[in-house]
C-alpha positions in Angstrom: 86.0 106.4 105.4 89.5 105.8 106.5 91.4 102.5 106.3 92.3 100.7 109.4 94.9 97.9 109.1 94.5 94.6 110.9 97.0 92.9 113.2 98.0 89.2 113.0 99.0 87.3 116.1 101.2 84.3 116.6 98.6 82.3 118.6 100.1 78.9 117.5 103.6 80.1 118.6 105.1 78.9 115.3 107.9 80.5 113.4 107.3 78.8 110.1 108.2 81.9 108.1 111.6 82.1 109.9 112.3 78.6 108.8 111.1 79.2 105.3 113.2 82.3 104.8 116.3 80.4 105.9 115.6 77.5 103.6 114.6 79.6 100.6 117.8 81.7 101.0 119.9 78.6 101.2 118.2 77.4 97.9 119.1 80.6 96.1 122.6 80.7 97.6 123.3 77.1 96.6 122.1 77.7 93.0 123.9 81.1 92.9 120.9 82.7 91.4 118.9 85.8 92.2 115.3 85.9 93.2 114.4 88.0 90.2 113.7 87.1 86.6 116.4 86.2 84.1 116.7 85.8 80.4 113.7 83.4 80.3 111.6 86.3 81.6 112.8 88.5 78.8 111.9 85.9 76.2 108.5 85.3 77.8 107.8 89.1 77.8 108.5 89.2 74.1 106.3 86.2 73.4 103.4 87.5 75.5 103.5 91.0 74.1 103.8 89.6 70.6 100.7 87.4 71.2 98.8 90.6 72.1 100.3 93.2 69.8 101.2 91.3 66.6 97.6 90.3 65.8 96.6 94.0 66.4 99.3 95.2 64.0 98.3 92.7 61.4 94.7 93.9 61.5 95.4 97.6 61.6 97.9 97.5 58.8 95.5 95.8 56.5 97.7 92.7 56.0 94.7 90.6 57.2 91.3 91.2 55.8 89.2 88.0 56.2 86.4 88.4 58.8 87.0 85.0 60.4 90.7 85.5 60.5 90.3 88.9 62.1 88.0 87.2 64.7 90.6 84.6 65.4 93.2 87.3 65.9 91.0 89.1 68.5 90.7 85.8 70.3 94.5 85.4 70.2 94.8 88.9 71.6 92.5 87.8 74.5 95.0 85.1 75.4 97.8 87.6 75.0 96.1 90.0 77.4 95.9 87.3 80.0 99.5 86.3 79.3 100.8 89.8 79.7 98.9 90.2 82.9 100.0 86.9 84.4 103.6 86.7 83.3 104.9 90.2 83.0 102.8 92.9 84.6 102.1 90.9 87.7 105.8 90.3 88.6 106.7 93.8 87.7 104.1 95.4 90.0 105.3 93.1 92.8 108.9 94.3 92.2 110.0 90.8 91.4 110.6 91.0 87.7 113.9 92.8 88.0 116.2 94.2 90.6 116.0 97.5 88.7 113.1 99.4 90.1 112.6 101.4 86.9 112.2 98.2 84.9 109.5 97.0 87.3 107.8 100.4 87.2 107.5 100.7 83.5 106.6 97.0 82.8 104.0 97.4 85.6 102.3 100.0 83.4 101.5 97.2 80.9 98.3 96.7 82.7 97.2 100.1 81.3 97.9 98.7 77.9 95.3 96.0 78.5 92.7 98.4 79.9 93.5 98.5 83.6 95.3 100.9 86.0 98.7 100.1 87.5 98.1 102.2 90.6 94.6 100.8 91.4 95.9 97.3 90.8 98.8 97.7 93.2 96.4 98.9 95.9 93.7 96.3 95.4 96.1 93.4 94.8 99.3 94.1 96.7 97.9 96.1 99.6 94.4 94.7 100.2 94.4 91.2 98.7 97.8 90.1 99.7 97.7 91.6 103.1 94.2 90.6 104.0 93.4 87.5 101.9 89.8 86.3 102.2 89.0 88.7 105.0 85.5 90.2 104.5 85.5 94.0 104.2 89.3 94.1 103.4 90.0 91.8 100.4 88.2 93.3 97.5 88.8 90.2 95.4 85.9 88.5 97.3 83.7 91.5 97.3 82.4 92.2 93.8 78.7 93.0 94.4 75.5 91.5 95.6 75.1 89.1 92.7 78.0 87.0 93.8 78.7 85.5 97.2 82.3 84.6 97.7 82.4 84.6 101.5 80.3 82.9 104.1 80.3 86.2 106.0 78.5 88.0 103.2 74.7 88.2 103.1 73.1 85.4 101.2 70.3 86.2 98.7 68.0 83.8 96.9 69.7 84.4 93.6 72.9 83.0 95.0 71.5 79.5 94.7 72.1 79.9 91.0 75.5 81.6 91.2 77.5 78.4 90.2 75.6 78.6 86.9 75.7 82.3 86.1 79.2 83.0 87.5 80.7 82.2 84.1 78.8 85.1 82.6 80.1 87.7 85.1 83.6 86.3 85.0 83.7 87.4 81.3 83.3 91.0 82.3 86.3 91.4 84.6 88.5 93.5 82.3 85.5 95.3 80.7 84.8 96.7 84.2 88.4 98.0 84.2 87.9 100.1 81.1 84.6 101.5 82.1 83.7 102.4 85.7 85.7 100.3 88.1 89.0 102.1 88.0 87.4 105.5 88.5 85.3 104.3 91.4 88.3 102.6 93.0 90.5 105.6 92.7 87.9 107.8 94.4 87.3 105.2 97.1 91.0 104.6 97.8 91.6 108.4 98.1 88.9 108.5 100.8 90.4 105.6 102.5 93.8 107.3 102.6 95.5 104.5 100.5 96.6 106.9 97.7 99.2 108.3 100.1 101.2 105.1 100.0 101.7 105.5 96.2 103.7 108.8 96.6 101.3 110.5 94.1 98.7 113.1 94.4 95.0 112.3 93.7 94.8 114.9 90.9 97.8 113.5 89.0 96.5 110.0 89.3 93.1 111.0 88.1 94.6 112.8 85.1 96.8 109.9 84.3 93.8 107.5 84.5 91.6 109.7 82.2 94.4 109.9 79.5 95.2 106.2 79.9 91.6 105.3 79.2 91.3 107.7 76.2 94.5 106.2 74.7 93.4 102.7 75.3 89.9 103.2 73.7 91.4 105.1 70.8 93.9 102.3 70.0 91.6 99.3 70.5 88.2 100.6 69.5 88.3 103.9 67.5 91.2 102.9 65.2 89.9 99.3 64.6 86.4 100.7 63.8 87.9 103.1 61.3 90.5 100.9 59.7 89.3 97.3 59.8 87.4 96.1 56.6 84.4 94.8 58.6 81.3 96.5 59.9 81.8 98.6 63.0 79.4 96.5 65.0 81.5 93.4 64.3 84.6 95.2 65.5 82.8 96.0 68.8 81.7 92.4 69.2 85.2 91.1 68.5 86.6 93.6 71.0 84.2 92.3 73.6 85.1 88.7 72.8 88.8 89.5 73.3 88.0 90.9 76.8 85.7 87.9 77.6 88.4 85.4 76.8 91.0 87.3 78.9 88.5 87.9 81.8 87.4 84.3 82.0 90.9 83.0 82.1 92.0 85.6 84.7 88.9 85.1 86.9 89.3 81.3 87.0 93.0 81.4 87.9 92.5 83.7 90.8 89.2 82.3 92.1 90.5 78.7 92.1 93.3 79.9 94.4 91.0 81.3 97.1 87.3 80.6 96.8 87.6 76.9 97.4 86.3 74.4 99.9 89.7 74.3 101.6 89.8 78.0 102.1 89.4 79.7 105.5 87.6 83.0 105.9 88.8 84.5 109.2 87.3 87.5 110.8 89.1 90.1 113.0 88.0 90.6 116.6 86.8 93.9 118.0 90.4 95.1 118.4 91.1 94.4 114.7 93.2 91.3 115.4 93.3 88.1 113.3 94.0 85.0 115.5 96.7 83.6 113.2 100.2 84.7 112.2 100.5 86.0 108.7 102.2 82.9 107.2 99.6 80.6 108.6 96.8 82.9 107.4 98.2 82.7 103.8 98.5 78.9 104.0 94.9 78.5 105.2 93.3 80.8 102.7 95.2 79.8 99.6 95.4 76.7 97.3 97.7 75.5 94.5 96.7 73.5 91.4 98.2 71.8 88.5 101.8 71.5 89.9 102.9 69.1 87.2 101.7 71.1 84.2 104.8 73.0 83.0 103.1 74.6 79.9 100.1 75.7 81.9 102.3 77.1 84.6 104.4 78.9 82.0 101.4 80.6 80.5 99.7 81.7 83.7 103.0 83.1 85.2 103.4 80.4 87.9 100.1 81.4 89.5 99.1 77.8 90.0 101.7 78.1 92.8 99.6 80.7 94.7 100.8 79.6 98.1 104.4 80.3 97.1 103.3 83.6 95.5 101.5 84.8 98.6 104.3 83.8 100.9 107.0 85.3 98.7 105.5 87.9 96.3 109.0 89.4 96.0 110.3 86.3 94.3 109.8 86.0 90.5 107.4 83.4 89.5 109.9 81.4 87.4 111.3 80.1 90.8 107.9 79.0 92.3 108.0 75.4 91.0 111.4 74.8 92.5 110.7 76.4 95.9 107.3 74.7 96.2 108.8 71.5 97.5 110.6 73.5 100.2 107.4 75.2 101.3 105.4 71.9 101.3 108.0 70.1 103.3 108.2 72.9 105.8 104.4 73.1 106.1 104.2 69.4 106.7 106.9 69.6 109.4 104.9 72.3 111.2 101.6 70.4 110.8 100.0 73.1 108.7 97.8 72.3 105.7 99.3 72.7 102.2 96.3 72.7 99.9 96.9 71.6 96.4 94.7 70.3 93.6 96.3 67.9 91.1 95.0 69.6 88.0 93.1 72.6 86.8 89.9 70.6 86.1 89.7 69.5 89.7 90.4 73.0 90.9 87.6 74.5 88.7 85.2 71.7 89.8 85.9 72.4 93.5 85.5 76.1 92.9 82.0 75.4 91.4 81.2 73.2 94.5 82.2 76.1 96.7 80.0 78.6 94.8 77.1 76.2 95.0 77.5 75.7 98.8 77.9 79.5 99.3 74.7 79.9 97.5 72.8 77.3 99.5 74.0 77.7 103.0 74.5 80.6 105.4 76.8 78.5 107.5 79.1 76.3 105.5 79.9 74.1 108.5 76.3 72.8 108.2 76.6 71.7 104.5 
């Protein structure tokens, strides 16, 4: 099974990206700032890593012994996991955290510290999701198995009529899938598709790295806590799962509310492998923003409430998204292209639920 890339066409004869690049460059030039992170990113990195690692150290060192306090620390670690992923690892693996490639490389490995795989993530997210957003058979973010229907082009089963109820349960298993089977299955699949070659690594070295990475993670966050924490082993395992459930639910909702929405398009390629839209228009039609006025929320989720800006300019650090969003919206309006935004996270989640319900009820969404 080899991978065949798709082609985008400029069927609307619009050069919106050319205009955007000029305006975004003018913004950075006028402010005399770089598109990368700055000292605020360093502070955020310290805070997010502290949220994840300090509770762990307090527990392992024996400084905290109360069961309910330990439980609370595991929950805090769940938020820290999400924060590290959103605000540090994500930018690093896009190469936008720092202009120093080594800084990006090593901070990108932080996903391994929260149970994932840096290499798999870059292929699934950077290569497949960003390049082929919401395209069935290419974007793995909308293809997670038969129990969930995220695209109108996927087969609908009777159980999907209930998916807007049970989705929350499966959303809680996102990161647990990383530490068990998903990363291994992905690595073998990507090797068969020829996608490993783009990482300048051999399959054998990546598999070895993945095995040792999982062993180290499970040793640090399951074996040692089971041995050292002053609570029954089964409580440690429950608390460990709760940590992952908290992080998984947060991560799932942030990304699903950006793409599996009533405003989202789901284009299909023609027989020649062509998408009848240019890449910029494709991203605007398949992506949505939310909560543009919530600074604290935006800070915690790494600016990913500005998904449109992120998909158009993934090489720009997220700390700039709020500022350049007005430029993107103004340009989209001038070109007569939709700029989808939901005023707050509650409305975004509500619309995501509506989309799940409709996908579960109708084969053709145009009839609902």
